[in-house]
VEXDREN-2710 file (C-alpha; in Angstrom, 1 decimal):
% VEXDREN-2710
k/r/px/py/pz
1/UNK/16.7/13.2/-31.5
2/UNK/19.7/10.2/-29.8
3/UNK/19.9/10.4/-26.4
4/UNK/22.6/8.9/-24.4
5/UNK/21.8/8.2/-21.0
6/UNK/25.3/7.5/-18.6
7/UNK/24.8/6.2/-15.3
8/UNK/26.3/6.2/-11.7
9/UNK/25.3/3.0/-9.7
10/UNK/23.4/5.5/-7.7
11/UNK/21.5/7.0/-10.4
12/UNK/21.3/3.6/-12.2
13/UNK/19.7/2.3/-8.5
14/UNK/17.4/5.2/-8.5
15/UNK/15.5/5.0/-11.5
16/UNK/15.3/1.1/-10.8
17/UNK/13.2/1.9/-7.4
18/UNK/11.8/5.2/-7.9
19/UNK/9.2/3.7/-9.8
20/UNK/8.3/1.2/-7.0
21/UNK/7.0/4.4/-5.1
22/UNK/4.0/4.7/-7.3
23/UNK/2.7/1.3/-6.6
24/UNK/2.8/2.1/-2.8
25/UNK/2.7/5.7/-2.0
26/UNK/0.0/6.4/0.5
27/UNK/-1.3/10.1/-1.3
28/UNK/-4.5/10.9/-0.5
29/UNK/-6.7/10.5/-3.5
30/UNK/-8.2/14.2/-3.2
31/UNK/-4.5/15.6/-3.2
32/UNK/-3.8/13.5/-6.4
33/UNK/-5.6/10.8/-8.6
34/UNK/-3.8/7.8/-8.8
35/UNK/-4.4/5.3/-11.0
36/UNK/-6.2/2.1/-9.8
37/UNK/-4.3/-0.9/-8.2
38/UNK/-4.6/-4.0/-9.7
39/UNK/-4.0/-7.1/-7.7
40/UNK/-4.3/-10.6/-8.9
41/UNK/-2.9/-14.1/-7.1
42/UNK/-4.4/-17.7/-6.5
43/UNK/-5.3/-16.9/-3.2
44/UNK/-5.8/-13.9/-0.6
45/UNK/-6.1/-14.1/3.0
46/UNK/-7.3/-11.1/5.2
47/UNK/-5.9/-11.2/8.3
48/UNK/-7.9/-7.8/10.1
49/UNK/-6.0/-9.1/13.6
50/UNK/-2.7/-7.5/12.5
51/UNK/-4.3/-5.5/9.8
52/UNK/-2.5/-6.8/6.8
53/UNK/-3.7/-8.7/3.6
54/UNK/-1.3/-11.5/1.9
55/UNK/-1.4/-12.7/-1.7
56/UNK/0.1/-16.0/-2.6
57/UNK/1.0/-17.5/-5.9
58/UNK/1.3/-16.3/-9.0
59/UNK/1.0/-12.3/-7.4
60/UNK/1.0/-9.9/-10.6
61/UNK/0.2/-6.6/-9.0
62/UNK/-0.1/-3.9/-11.7
63/UNK/-0.2/0.0/-11.6
64/UNK/-0.2/1.6/-14.9
65/UNK/3.1/0.6/-16.2
66/UNK/4.7/-0.9/-13.1
67/UNK/4.6/-4.1/-12.5
68/UNK/5.6/-6.8/-9.6
69/UNK/5.4/-10.1/-9.8
70/UNK/6.3/-12.7/-7.1
71/UNK/5.2/-15.7/-4.9
72/UNK/3.6/-13.8/-2.1
73/UNK/2.8/-10.5/-1.3
74/UNK/1.6/-9.2/2.2
75/UNK/0.4/-5.4/2.3
76/UNK/0.0/-4.1/5.9
77/UNK/-1.9/-1.0/6.7
78/UNK/-2.8/1.1/9.1
79/UNK/-6.8/2.0/9.9
80/UNK/-8.0/5.5/10.1
81/UNK/-10.6/6.2/11.9
82/UNK/-13.4/9.0/10.4
83/UNK/-14.6/12.1/12.5
84/UNK/-17.4/9.5/13.9
85/UNK/-14.9/6.7/15.3
86/UNK/-15.6/4.0/12.5
87/UNK/-13.2/3.0/10.1
88/UNK/-12.5/4.4/7.5
89/UNK/-9.3/4.8/4.8
90/UNK/-6.9/2.5/5.8
91/UNK/-3.2/3.6/4.6
92/UNK/-0.2/0.8/3.4
93/UNK/2.3/0.9/6.2
94/UNK/4.3/-2.1/5.1
95/UNK/4.7/-4.7/1.9
96/UNK/6.9/-7.6/2.0
97/UNK/7.5/-9.8/-0.9
98/UNK/8.7/-13.2/-1.1
99/UNK/9.9/-15.4/-3.4
100/UNK/10.7/-15.0/-7.6
101/UNK/10.7/-11.1/-6.8
102/UNK/10.3/-8.9/-10.0
103/UNK/9.5/-5.7/-10.1
104/UNK/9.6/-3.6/-13.5
105/UNK/8.6/-0.5/-15.8
106/UNK/9.4/0.3/-18.9
107/UNK/13.4/-1.0/-19.7
108/UNK/14.2/-1.1/-16.4
109/UNK/14.3/-4.4/-13.9
110/UNK/14.5/-5.4/-10.5
111/UNK/14.9/-8.7/-9.3
112/UNK/15.9/-10.4/-5.4
113/UNK/14.3/-13.1/-3.4
114/UNK/12.8/-10.2/-1.3
115/UNK/11.3/-6.8/-1.8
116/UNK/10.8/-4.8/1.9
117/UNK/9.2/-1.2/1.9
118/UNK/8.8/1.1/5.0
119/UNK/5.7/3.8/3.9
120/UNK/6.5/5.7/7.2
121/UNK/10.8/5.5/6.2
122/UNK/10.1/5.6/2.7
123/UNK/12.4/3.2/2.2
124/UNK/12.6/0.0/-0.4
125/UNK/14.7/-2.8/0.3
126/UNK/15.2/-5.3/-2.3
127/UNK/17.4/-8.2/-0.8
128/UNK/18.8/-12.3/-1.9
129/UNK/20.6/-11.7/-4.5
130/UNK/19.1/-8.3/-6.0
131/UNK/19.9/-6.8/-9.4
132/UNK/18.8/-4.0/-11.8
133/UNK/18.9/-3.7/-14.5
134/UNK/17.9/-0.6/-17.1
135/UNK/18.7/-1.6/-20.6
136/UNK/22.0/-3.5/-21.0
137/UNK/22.6/-1.4/-17.9
138/UNK/22.6/-4.3/-14.6
139/UNK/23.8/-3.6/-10.9
140/UNK/23.7/-6.5/-9.2
141/UNK/24.3/-7.2/-4.9
142/UNK/23.3/-9.3/-1.6
143/UNK/20.8/-6.0/-0.9
144/UNK/20.1/-2.9/-2.6
145/UNK/18.2/-0.1/-0.1
146/UNK/17.0/3.1/-1.9
147/UNK/15.5/6.0/0.5
148/UNK/13.0/7.6/-1.3
149/UNK/13.2/11.2/0.0
150/UNK/16.7/11.0/0.1
151/UNK/17.4/9.9/-3.8
152/UNK/20.4/8.0/-2.0
153/UNK/20.9/4.0/-2.4
154/UNK/22.9/1.7/-0.9
155/UNK/23.9/-1.8/-2.8
156/UNK/25.8/-4.1/-0.1
157/UNK/27.8/-7.1/-1.4
158/UNK/27.2/-10.6/-1.6
159/UNK/29.2/-12.5/0.5
160/UNK/31.3/-15.2/-0.7
161/UNK/33.6/-18.1/0.6
162/UNK/36.8/-17.7/0.7
163/UNK/37.9/-20.9/-1.3
164/UNK/41.9/-21.4/0.9
165/UNK/40.2/-20.8/4.1
166/UNK/36.2/-21.6/4.1
167/UNK/35.1/-18.5/5.8
168/UNK/33.3/-16.1/4.7
169/UNK/34.9/-13.2/3.3
170/UNK/33.1/-9.8/1.9
171/UNK/31.6/-9.8/-0.6
172/UNK/31.8/-7.4/-4.0
173/UNK/29.0/-5.0/-5.7
174/UNK/29.0/-5.8/-9.4
175/UNK/28.0/-3.0/-11.6
176/UNK/28.4/-3.2/-15.9
177/UNK/27.1/0.3/-17.4
178/UNK/27.3/0.3/-21.3
179/UNK/29.0/3.4/-22.9
180/UNK/26.2/4.4/-25.3
181/UNK/24.0/1.6/-24.1
182/UNK/21.3/3.1/-25.9
183/UNK/22.4/2.4/-29.5
184/UNK/23.2/-1.1/-28.3
END
């Protein structure tokens, strides 16, 4: 069976970023078992005073087929207390990736200088020359913001300098959508 996908920019961005949620979802293990999350880095620093763990240097985070690579990843969490008043499980609150961010799963790839994930708002922001590819289809802008629960995304254009006045002017979003991309 030969399936030829046709994507709007929103669909492409939604597909690109929806996989990120797999890694950082906060579903209770009893409700839905998850694959283990594997993180490797050159260094890890636990900062209990601000409920965070920072991984630096060649960070490689994987869960199933989902892969995030970056220079620095900081995971902020909230500590849940069990019914006896002792610290129990923790839940991801926010995740920040800085430097050479690459997110991939299957045939899609997202890149940028920074990625922010906000668990409460279920929002992901890929910024700093943000780009996303699925096969030969590509979307690019200053930022790509994806609202997980709404299935809605916003891509903001790059700000560029006006060649005649030297002032900055609003940039544009760029997209390349290949017809019959699966056949190329």
